[in-house]
PDB file with SEQRES, HELIX, SHEET and CRYST1 records, atoms N, CA, C and O in Angstrom:
SEQRES   1 A   69  MET ASN GLU ALA ALA TRP ALA THR THR ARG ALA GLY LEU          
SEQRES   2 A   69  GLU ALA ASP GLY TYR PHE GLU ASN VAL ASP TYR GLY ILE          
SEQRES   3 A   69  ASP GLY PHE VAL ASP GLY PRO ASP GLY SER ASP GLU SER          
SEQRES   4 A   69  TYR PRO ALA ARG GLY PHE VAL TRP ASN ASP GLY ILE LEU          
SEQRES   5 A   69  ASP CYS ALA SER TYR PRO GLY ILE LEU ARG PHE VAL SER          
SEQRES   6 A   69  ALA LEU GLN SER                                              
HELIX    1 AA1 GLU A    3  ALA A   15  1                                  13    
HELIX    2 AA2 PRO A   58  PHE A   63  5                                   6    
HELIX    3 AA3 SER A   65  LEU A   67  5                                   3    
SHEET    1 AA1 3 VAL A  30  ASP A  31  0                                        
SHEET    2 AA1 3 GLY A  44  ASN A  48 -1                                        
SHEET    3 AA1 3 ILE A  51  ALA A  55 -1                                        
CRYST1    1.000    1.000    1.000  90.00  90.00  90.00 P 1           1          
ATOM      1  N   MET A   1     101.226  90.405 110.252  1.00  0.00           N  
ATOM      2  CA  MET A   1     101.795  90.091 109.024  1.00  0.00           C  
ATOM      3  C   MET A   1     103.320  90.261 109.199  1.00  0.00           C  
ATOM      4  O   MET A   1     103.760  91.336 109.608  1.00  0.00           O  
ATOM      5  N   ASN A   2     104.156  89.205 108.894  1.00  0.00           N  
ATOM      6  CA  ASN A   2     105.575  89.385 109.022  1.00  0.00           C  
ATOM      7  C   ASN A   2     106.100  90.092 107.845  1.00  0.00           C  
ATOM      8  O   ASN A   2     105.389  90.399 106.888  1.00  0.00           O  
ATOM      9  N   GLU A   3     107.397  90.353 107.935  1.00  0.00           N  
ATOM     10  CA  GLU A   3     108.035  91.279 106.942  1.00  0.00           C  
ATOM     11  C   GLU A   3     108.111  90.511 105.578  1.00  0.00           C  
ATOM     12  O   GLU A   3     108.049  91.171 104.540  1.00  0.00           O  
ATOM     13  N   ALA A   4     108.231  89.272 105.532  1.00  0.00           N  
ATOM     14  CA  ALA A   4     108.193  88.545 104.250  1.00  0.00           C  
ATOM     15  C   ALA A   4     106.817  88.614 103.508  1.00  0.00           C  
ATOM     16  O   ALA A   4     106.666  88.835 102.306  1.00  0.00           O  
ATOM     17  N   ALA A   5     105.792  88.375 104.485  1.00  0.00           N  
ATOM     18  CA  ALA A   5     104.452  88.442 103.800  1.00  0.00           C  
ATOM     19  C   ALA A   5     104.059  89.865 103.395  1.00  0.00           C  
ATOM     20  O   ALA A   5     103.274  90.068 102.468  1.00  0.00           O  
ATOM     21  N   TRP A   6     104.653  90.900 104.151  1.00  0.00           N  
ATOM     22  CA  TRP A   6     104.416  92.347 103.652  1.00  0.00           C  
ATOM     23  C   TRP A   6     105.181  92.620 102.396  1.00  0.00           C  
ATOM     24  O   TRP A   6     104.655  93.315 101.527  1.00  0.00           O  
ATOM     25  N   ALA A   7     106.258  92.178 102.248  1.00  0.00           N  
ATOM     26  CA  ALA A   7     107.168  92.334 100.954  1.00  0.00           C  
ATOM     27  C   ALA A   7     106.298  91.694  99.735  1.00  0.00           C  
ATOM     28  O   ALA A   7     106.185  92.294  98.666  1.00  0.00           O  
ATOM     29  N   THR A   8     105.742  90.533  99.957  1.00  0.00           N  
ATOM     30  CA  THR A   8     105.002  89.909  98.918  1.00  0.00           C  
ATOM     31  C   THR A   8     103.663  90.674  98.599  1.00  0.00           C  
ATOM     32  O   THR A   8     103.263  90.852  97.449  1.00  0.00           O  
ATOM     33  N   THR A   9     103.017  91.104  99.721  1.00  0.00           N  
ATOM     34  CA  THR A   9     101.792  91.947  99.514  1.00  0.00           C  
ATOM     35  C   THR A   9     102.027  93.298  98.825  1.00  0.00           C  
ATOM     36  O   THR A   9     101.264  93.755  97.975  1.00  0.00           O  
ATOM     37  N   ARG A  10     103.247  93.954  99.301  1.00  0.00           N  
ATOM     38  CA  ARG A  10     103.486  95.176  98.749  1.00  0.00           C  
ATOM     39  C   ARG A  10     103.841  95.007  97.322  1.00  0.00           C  
ATOM     40  O   ARG A  10     103.428  95.833  96.509  1.00  0.00           O  
ATOM     41  N   ALA A  11     104.599  93.969  96.934  1.00  0.00           N  
ATOM     42  CA  ALA A  11     104.867  93.686  95.416  1.00  0.00           C  
ATOM     43  C   ALA A  11     103.508  93.588  94.723  1.00  0.00           C  
ATOM     44  O   ALA A  11     103.360  94.208  93.670  1.00  0.00           O  
ATOM     45  N   GLY A  12     102.556  92.902  95.194  1.00  0.00           N  
ATOM     46  CA  GLY A  12     101.252  92.791  94.487  1.00  0.00           C  
ATOM     47  C   GLY A  12     100.612  94.215  94.360  1.00  0.00           C  
ATOM     48  O   GLY A  12     100.088  94.582  93.308  1.00  0.00           O  
ATOM     49  N   LEU A  13     100.672  94.933  95.383  1.00  0.00           N  
ATOM     50  CA  LEU A  13     100.036  96.335  95.401  1.00  0.00           C  
ATOM     51  C   LEU A  13     100.752  97.138  94.375  1.00  0.00           C  
ATOM     52  O   LEU A  13     100.090  97.816  93.588  1.00  0.00           O  
ATOM     53  N   GLU A  14     102.096  97.118  94.316  1.00  0.00           N  
ATOM     54  CA  GLU A  14     102.823  97.927  93.323  1.00  0.00           C  
ATOM     55  C   GLU A  14     102.506  97.588  91.890  1.00  0.00           C  
ATOM     56  O   GLU A  14     102.453  98.411  90.976  1.00  0.00           O  
ATOM     57  N   ALA A  15     102.291  96.225  91.785  1.00  0.00           N  
ATOM     58  CA  ALA A  15     101.958  95.709  90.421  1.00  0.00           C  
ATOM     59  C   ALA A  15     100.564  96.233  90.050  1.00  0.00           C  
ATOM     60  O   ALA A  15     100.275  96.377  88.862  1.00  0.00           O  
ATOM     61  N   ASP A  16      99.696  96.522  91.017  1.00  0.00           N  
ATOM     62  CA  ASP A  16      98.376  97.069  90.656  1.00  0.00           C  
ATOM     63  C   ASP A  16      98.297  98.617  90.623  1.00  0.00           C  
ATOM     64  O   ASP A  16      97.216  99.189  90.481  1.00  0.00           O  
ATOM     65  N   GLY A  17      99.548  99.321  90.766  1.00  0.00           N  
ATOM     66  CA  GLY A  17      99.711 100.756  90.647  1.00  0.00           C  
ATOM     67  C   GLY A  17      99.841 101.513  91.945  1.00  0.00           C  
ATOM     68  O   GLY A  17      99.827 102.744  91.943  1.00  0.00           O  
ATOM     69  N   TYR A  18      99.966 100.816  93.043  1.00  0.00           N  
ATOM     70  CA  TYR A  18     100.250 101.490  94.383  1.00  0.00           C  
ATOM     71  C   TYR A  18     101.667 101.930  94.382  1.00  0.00           C  
ATOM     72  O   TYR A  18     102.520 101.350  93.711  1.00  0.00           O  
ATOM     73  N   PHE A  19     101.917 102.958  95.134  1.00  0.00           N  
ATOM     74  CA  PHE A  19     103.349 103.452  95.197  1.00  0.00           C  
ATOM     75  C   PHE A  19     103.537 104.157  96.608  1.00  0.00           C  
ATOM     76  O   PHE A  19     102.565 104.574  97.239  1.00  0.00           O  
ATOM     77  N   GLU A  20     104.716 104.256  97.022  1.00  0.00           N  
ATOM     78  CA  GLU A  20     105.088 104.833  98.240  1.00  0.00           C  
ATOM     79  C   GLU A  20     105.000 106.354  98.084  1.00  0.00           C  
ATOM     80  O   GLU A  20     105.627 106.929  97.194  1.00  0.00           O  
ATOM     81  N   ASN A  21     104.261 106.965  98.906  1.00  0.00           N  
ATOM     82  CA  ASN A  21     103.956 108.491  98.890  1.00  0.00           C  
ATOM     83  C   ASN A  21     104.390 109.061 100.196  1.00  0.00           C  
ATOM     84  O   ASN A  21     103.839 108.740 101.249  1.00  0.00           O  
ATOM     85  N   VAL A  22     105.374 109.905 100.128  1.00  0.00           N  
ATOM     86  CA  VAL A  22     105.805 110.575 101.359  1.00  0.00           C  
ATOM     87  C   VAL A  22     105.154 111.976 101.640  1.00  0.00           C  
ATOM     88  O   VAL A  22     105.392 112.646 102.645  1.00  0.00           O  
ATOM     89  N   ASP A  23     104.290 112.339 100.610  1.00  0.00           N  
ATOM     90  CA  ASP A  23     103.646 113.637 100.730  1.00  0.00           C  
ATOM     91  C   ASP A  23     102.730 113.793 101.931  1.00  0.00           C  
ATOM     92  O   ASP A  23     102.410 114.931 102.272  1.00  0.00           O  
ATOM     93  N   TYR A  24     102.272 112.706 102.617  1.00  0.00           N  
ATOM     94  CA  TYR A  24     101.412 112.875 103.696  1.00  0.00           C  
ATOM     95  C   TYR A  24     102.147 112.693 105.048  1.00  0.00           C  
ATOM     96  O   TYR A  24     101.489 112.620 106.086  1.00  0.00           O  
ATOM     97  N   GLY A  25     103.376 112.626 105.052  1.00  0.00           N  
ATOM     98  CA  GLY A  25     104.152 112.639 106.344  1.00  0.00           C  
ATOM     99  C   GLY A  25     104.082 111.341 107.096  1.00  0.00           C  
ATOM    100  O   GLY A  25     104.426 111.307 108.278  1.00  0.00           O  
ATOM    101  N   ILE A  26     103.640 110.240 106.450  1.00  0.00           N  
ATOM    102  CA  ILE A  26     103.636 109.032 107.115  1.00  0.00           C  
ATOM    103  C   ILE A  26     104.535 108.110 106.530  1.00  0.00           C  
ATOM    104  O   ILE A  26     104.331 107.750 105.370  1.00  0.00           O  
ATOM    105  N   ASP A  27     105.597 107.634 107.232  1.00  0.00           N  
ATOM    106  CA  ASP A  27     106.634 106.782 106.716  1.00  0.00           C  
ATOM    107  C   ASP A  27     106.015 105.466 106.296  1.00  0.00           C  
ATOM    108  O   ASP A  27     105.321 104.789 107.055  1.00  0.00           O  
ATOM    109  N   GLY A  28     106.309 105.133 105.019  1.00  0.00           N  
ATOM    110  CA  GLY A  28     105.976 103.896 104.437  1.00  0.00           C  
ATOM    111  C   GLY A  28     104.504 103.793 103.945  1.00  0.00           C  
ATOM    112  O   GLY A  28     103.985 102.700 103.715  1.00  0.00           O  
ATOM    113  N   PHE A  29     103.831 105.016 103.790  1.00  0.00           N  
ATOM    114  CA  PHE A  29     102.474 105.006 103.309  1.00  0.00           C  
ATOM    115  C   PHE A  29     102.523 104.526 101.779  1.00  0.00           C  
ATOM    116  O   PHE A  29     103.294 105.079 100.994  1.00  0.00           O  
ATOM    117  N   VAL A  30     101.750 103.570 101.412  1.00  0.00           N  
ATOM    118  CA  VAL A  30     101.718 103.087 100.136  1.00  0.00           C  
ATOM    119  C   VAL A  30     100.326 103.568  99.513  1.00  0.00           C  
ATOM    120  O   VAL A  30      99.293 103.001  99.867  1.00  0.00           O  
ATOM    121  N   ASP A  31     100.300 104.483  98.698  1.00  0.00           N  
ATOM    122  CA  ASP A  31      99.206 105.146  98.086  1.00  0.00           C  
ATOM    123  C   ASP A  31      98.547 104.382  96.884  1.00  0.00           C  
ATOM    124  O   ASP A  31      99.221 103.861  95.995  1.00  0.00           O  
ATOM    125  N   GLY A  32      97.268 104.359  96.923  1.00  0.00           N  
ATOM    126  CA  GLY A  32      96.524 103.668  95.839  1.00  0.00           C  
ATOM    127  C   GLY A  32      96.605 104.563  94.496  1.00  0.00           C  
ATOM    128  O   GLY A  32      96.882 105.762  94.469  1.00  0.00           O  
ATOM    129  N   PRO A  33      96.326 103.792  93.458  1.00  0.00           N  
ATOM    130  CA  PRO A  33      96.267 104.622  92.158  1.00  0.00           C  
ATOM    131  C   PRO A  33      95.132 105.554  92.087  1.00  0.00           C  
ATOM    132  O   PRO A  33      94.126 105.354  92.768  1.00  0.00           O  
ATOM    133  N   ASP A  34      95.236 106.521  91.332  1.00  0.00           N  
ATOM    134  CA  ASP A  34      93.983 107.413  91.111  1.00  0.00           C  
ATOM    135  C   ASP A  34      92.914 106.707  90.413  1.00  0.00           C  
ATOM    136  O   ASP A  34      93.165 105.911  89.508  1.00  0.00           O  
ATOM    137  N   GLY A  35      91.729 106.973  90.804  1.00  0.00           N  
ATOM    138  CA  GLY A  35      90.570 106.363  90.156  1.00  0.00           C  
ATOM    139  C   GLY A  35      89.575 107.437  89.752  1.00  0.00           C  
ATOM    140  O   GLY A  35      89.879 108.629  89.765  1.00  0.00           O  
ATOM    141  N   SER A  36      88.344 106.974  89.381  1.00  0.00           N  
ATOM    142  CA  SER A  36      87.410 107.843  88.981  1.00  0.00           C  
ATOM    143  C   SER A  36      86.549 108.408  90.250  1.00  0.00           C  
ATOM    144  O   SER A  36      85.848 109.416  90.158  1.00  0.00           O  
ATOM    145  N   ASP A  37      86.672 107.710  91.330  1.00  0.00           N  
ATOM    146  CA  ASP A  37      85.888 108.058  92.605  1.00  0.00           C  
ATOM    147  C   ASP A  37      86.831 109.032  93.335  1.00  0.00           C  
ATOM    148  O   ASP A  37      87.824 108.560  93.888  1.00  0.00           O  
ATOM    149  N   GLU A  38      86.605 110.298  93.377  1.00  0.00           N  
ATOM    150  CA  GLU A  38      87.466 111.166  94.026  1.00  0.00           C  
ATOM    151  C   GLU A  38      87.191 111.320  95.522  1.00  0.00           C  
ATOM    152  O   GLU A  38      87.868 112.071  96.224  1.00  0.00           O  
ATOM    153  N   SER A  39      86.166 110.580  95.991  1.00  0.00           N  
ATOM    154  CA  SER A  39      85.822 110.513  97.475  1.00  0.00           C  
ATOM    155  C   SER A  39      86.828 109.850  98.248  1.00  0.00           C  
ATOM    156  O   SER A  39      86.775 109.935  99.475  1.00  0.00           O  
ATOM    157  N   TYR A  40      87.821 109.141  97.638  1.00  0.00           N  
ATOM    158  CA  TYR A  40      88.862 108.413  98.213  1.00  0.00           C  
ATOM    159  C   TYR A  40      90.175 108.924  97.590  1.00  0.00           C  
ATOM    160  O   TYR A  40      90.766 108.175  96.812  1.00  0.00           O  
ATOM    161  N   PRO A  41      90.654 110.084  97.858  1.00  0.00           N  
ATOM    162  CA  PRO A  41      91.778 110.746  97.156  1.00  0.00           C  
ATOM    163  C   PRO A  41      93.119 110.042  97.327  1.00  0.00           C  
ATOM    164  O   PRO A  41      93.976 110.143  96.449  1.00  0.00           O  
ATOM    165  N   ALA A  42      93.319 109.348  98.411  1.00  0.00           N  
ATOM    166  CA  ALA A  42      94.651 108.801  98.638  1.00  0.00           C  
ATOM    167  C   ALA A  42      94.577 107.534  99.561  1.00  0.00           C  
ATOM    168  O   ALA A  42      95.315 107.371 100.533  1.00  0.00           O  
ATOM    169  N   ARG A  43      93.610 106.658  99.153  1.00  0.00           N  
ATOM    170  CA  ARG A  43      93.459 105.415  99.961  1.00  0.00           C  
ATOM    171  C   ARG A  43      94.739 104.586  99.829  1.00  0.00           C  
ATOM    172  O   ARG A  43      95.431 104.599  98.811  1.00  0.00           O  
ATOM    173  N   GLY A  44      95.004 103.884 100.894  1.00  0.00           N  
ATOM    174  CA  GLY A  44      96.273 103.122 100.832  1.00  0.00           C  
ATOM    175  C   GLY A  44      96.572 102.400 102.145  1.00  0.00           C  
ATOM    176  O   GLY A  44      95.684 102.205 102.974  1.00  0.00           O  
ATOM    177  N   PHE A  45      97.801 102.016 102.317  1.00  0.00           N  
ATOM    178  CA  PHE A  45      98.244 101.262 103.330  1.00  0.00           C  
ATOM    179  C   PHE A  45      99.548 101.628 104.033  1.00  0.00           C  
ATOM    180  O   PHE A  45     100.374 102.296 103.410  1.00  0.00           O  
ATOM    181  N   VAL A  46      99.788 101.249 105.258  1.00  0.00           N  
ATOM    182  CA  VAL A  46     101.036 101.338 105.848  1.00  0.00           C  
ATOM    183  C   VAL A  46     101.232 100.184 106.764  1.00  0.00           C  
ATOM    184  O   VAL A  46     100.368  99.830 107.565  1.00  0.00           O  
ATOM    185  N   TRP A  47     102.377  99.612 106.630  1.00  0.00           N  
ATOM    186  CA  TRP A  47     102.830  98.449 107.380  1.00  0.00           C  
ATOM    187  C   TRP A  47     103.801  98.875 108.396  1.00  0.00           C  
ATOM    188  O   TRP A  47     104.790  99.493 108.003  1.00  0.00           O  
ATOM    189  N   ASN A  48     103.656  98.630 109.647  1.00  0.00           N  
ATOM    190  CA  ASN A  48     104.446  99.016 110.744  1.00  0.00           C  
ATOM    191  C   ASN A  48     104.492  97.870 111.799  1.00  0.00           C  
ATOM    192  O   ASN A  48     103.431  97.462 112.272  1.00  0.00           O  
ATOM    193  N   ASP A  49     105.587  97.380 112.154  1.00  0.00           N  
ATOM    194  CA  ASP A  49     105.823  96.403 113.214  1.00  0.00           C  
ATOM    195  C   ASP A  49     104.934  95.325 113.084  1.00  0.00           C  
ATOM    196  O   ASP A  49     104.404  94.873 114.099  1.00  0.00           O  
ATOM    197  N   GLY A  50     104.676  94.814 111.896  1.00  0.00           N  
ATOM    198  CA  GLY A  50     103.783  93.589 111.823  1.00  0.00           C  
ATOM    199  C   GLY A  50     102.349  93.800 111.616  1.00  0.00           C  
ATOM    200  O   GLY A  50     101.583  92.847 111.475  1.00  0.00           O  
ATOM    201  N   ILE A  51     101.957  95.040 111.594  1.00  0.00           N  
ATOM    202  CA  ILE A  51     100.549  95.413 111.461  1.00  0.00           C  
ATOM    203  C   ILE A  51     100.350  96.246 110.162  1.00  0.00           C  
ATOM    204  O   ILE A  51     101.057  97.208 109.861  1.00  0.00           O  
ATOM    205  N   LEU A  52      99.345  95.786 109.448  1.00  0.00           N  
ATOM    206  CA  LEU A  52      98.957  96.506 108.179  1.00  0.00           C  
ATOM    207  C   LEU A  52      97.773  97.371 108.448  1.00  0.00           C  
ATOM    208  O   LEU A  52      96.706  96.877 108.813  1.00  0.00           O  
ATOM    209  N   ASP A  53      97.925  98.550 108.289  1.00  0.00           N  
ATOM    210  CA  ASP A  53      96.795  99.562 108.481  1.00  0.00           C  
ATOM    211  C   ASP A  53      96.263  99.980 107.114  1.00  0.00           C  
ATOM    212  O   ASP A  53      97.046 100.237 106.200  1.00  0.00           O  
ATOM    213  N   CYS A  54      94.970 100.049 106.967  1.00  0.00           N  
ATOM    214  CA  CYS A  54      94.430 100.522 105.698  1.00  0.00           C  
ATOM    215  C   CYS A  54      93.659 101.766 106.052  1.00  0.00           C  
ATOM    216  O   CYS A  54      93.031 101.815 107.110  1.00  0.00           O  
ATOM    217  N   ALA A  55      93.685 102.805 105.177  1.00  0.00           N  
ATOM    218  CA  ALA A  55      93.001 104.018 105.363  1.00  0.00           C  
ATOM    219  C   ALA A  55      92.474 104.506 104.033  1.00  0.00           C  
ATOM    220  O   ALA A  55      93.163 104.427 103.015  1.00  0.00           O  
ATOM    221  N   SER A  56      91.206 105.031 104.041  1.00  0.00           N  
ATOM    222  CA  SER A  56      90.534 105.611 102.929  1.00  0.00           C  
ATOM    223  C   SER A  56      91.121 106.997 102.729  1.00  0.00           C  
ATOM    224  O   SER A  56      90.941 107.566 101.652  1.00  0.00           O  
ATOM    225  N   TYR A  57      91.822 107.581 103.714  1.00  0.00           N  
ATOM    226  CA  TYR A  57      92.501 108.883 103.588  1.00  0.00           C  
ATOM    227  C   TYR A  57      93.704 108.790 104.578  1.00  0.00           C  
ATOM    228  O   TYR A  57      93.527 108.382 105.726  1.00  0.00           O  
ATOM    229  N   PRO A  58      94.866 109.152 104.143  1.00  0.00           N  
ATOM    230  CA  PRO A  58      96.037 108.887 105.055  1.00  0.00           C  
ATOM    231  C   PRO A  58      96.004 109.886 106.292  1.00  0.00           C  
ATOM    232  O   PRO A  58      96.676 109.616 107.288  1.00  0.00           O  
ATOM    233  N   GLY A  59      95.228 111.038 106.239  1.00  0.00           N  
ATOM    234  CA  GLY A  59      95.263 111.854 107.380  1.00  0.00           C  
ATOM    235  C   GLY A  59      94.695 111.185 108.619  1.00  0.00           C  
ATOM    236  O   GLY A  59      95.022 111.607 109.728  1.00  0.00           O  
ATOM    237  N   ILE A  60      93.925 110.242 108.497  1.00  0.00           N  
ATOM    238  CA  ILE A  60      93.435 109.573 109.689  1.00  0.00           C  
ATOM    239  C   ILE A  60      94.375 108.716 110.376  1.00  0.00           C  
ATOM    240  O   ILE A  60      94.160 108.353 111.532  1.00  0.00           O  
ATOM    241  N   LEU A  61      95.464 108.353 109.693  1.00  0.00           N  
ATOM    242  CA  LEU A  61      96.588 107.438 110.210  1.00  0.00           C  
ATOM    243  C   LEU A  61      97.363 108.192 111.281  1.00  0.00           C  
ATOM    244  O   LEU A  61      98.085 107.567 112.058  1.00  0.00           O  
ATOM    245  N   ARG A  62      97.244 109.456 111.346  1.00  0.00           N  
ATOM    246  CA  ARG A  62      98.020 110.182 112.434  1.00  0.00           C  
ATOM    247  C   ARG A  62      97.338 109.881 113.823  1.00  0.00           C  
ATOM    248  O   ARG A  62      97.899 110.168 114.881  1.00  0.00           O  
ATOM    249  N   PHE A  63      96.149 109.312 113.764  1.00  0.00           N  
ATOM    250  CA  PHE A  63      95.501 108.954 115.081  1.00  0.00           C  
ATOM    251  C   PHE A  63      95.785 107.559 115.461  1.00  0.00           C  
ATOM    252  O   PHE A  63      95.328 107.101 116.508  1.00  0.00           O  
ATOM    253  N   VAL A  64      96.593 106.785 114.579  1.00  0.00           N  
ATOM    254  CA  VAL A  64      96.971 105.367 114.997  1.00  0.00           C  
ATOM    255  C   VAL A  64      98.217 105.548 115.861  1.00  0.00           C  
ATOM    256  O   VAL A  64      99.255 106.012 115.389  1.00  0.00           O  
ATOM    257  N   SER A  65      98.098 105.189 117.084  1.00  0.00           N  
ATOM    258  CA  SER A  65      99.193 105.478 118.115  1.00  0.00           C  
ATOM    259  C   SER A  65     100.449 104.846 117.657  1.00  0.00           C  
ATOM    260  O   SER A  65     101.526 105.421 117.813  1.00  0.00           O  
ATOM    261  N   ALA A  66     100.347 103.606 117.061  1.00  0.00           N  
ATOM    262  CA  ALA A  66     101.610 102.863 116.734  1.00  0.00           C  
ATOM    263  C   ALA A  66     102.413 103.581 115.537  1.00  0.00           C  
ATOM    264  O   ALA A  66     103.574 103.263 115.279  1.00  0.00           O  
ATOM    265  N   LEU A  67     101.763 104.500 114.877  1.00  0.00           N  
ATOM    266  CA  LEU A  67     102.414 105.161 113.782  1.00  0.00           C  
ATOM    267  C   LEU A  67     102.884 106.577 114.135  1.00  0.00           C  
ATOM    268  O   LEU A  67     103.454 107.281 113.302  1.00  0.00           O  
ATOM    269  N   GLN A  68     102.622 106.999 115.451  1.00  0.00           N  
ATOM    270  CA  GLN A  68     103.110 108.256 115.833  1.00  0.00           C  
ATOM    271  C   GLN A  68     104.560 108.169 116.360  1.00  0.00           C  
ATOM    272  O   GLN A  68     104.943 107.321 117.166  1.00  0.00           O  
ATOM    273  N   SER A  69     105.340 109.163 115.802  1.00  0.00           N  
ATOM    274  CA  SER A  69     106.787 109.260 116.188  1.00  0.00           C  
ATOM    275  C   SER A  69     106.925 109.611 117.615  1.00  0.00           C  
ATOM    276  O   SER A  69     108.042 109.735 118.115  1.00  0.00           O  
TER     277      SER A  69                                                      
END                                                                             
């Protein structure tokens, strides 16, 4: 996904209640809105270098080598 496509996708996510959340230590993590299902406490996305990664919990993103500092 190129940067322009990500900007459009991110705008749509934000319109649905997603927001950038730095609390998990993952740059650019876009956190999903709270819902009634607490088994997915911080599901969201992170876009990095043309790749959009989705996670049901941001803690697993630390294992994505492209996201490691």
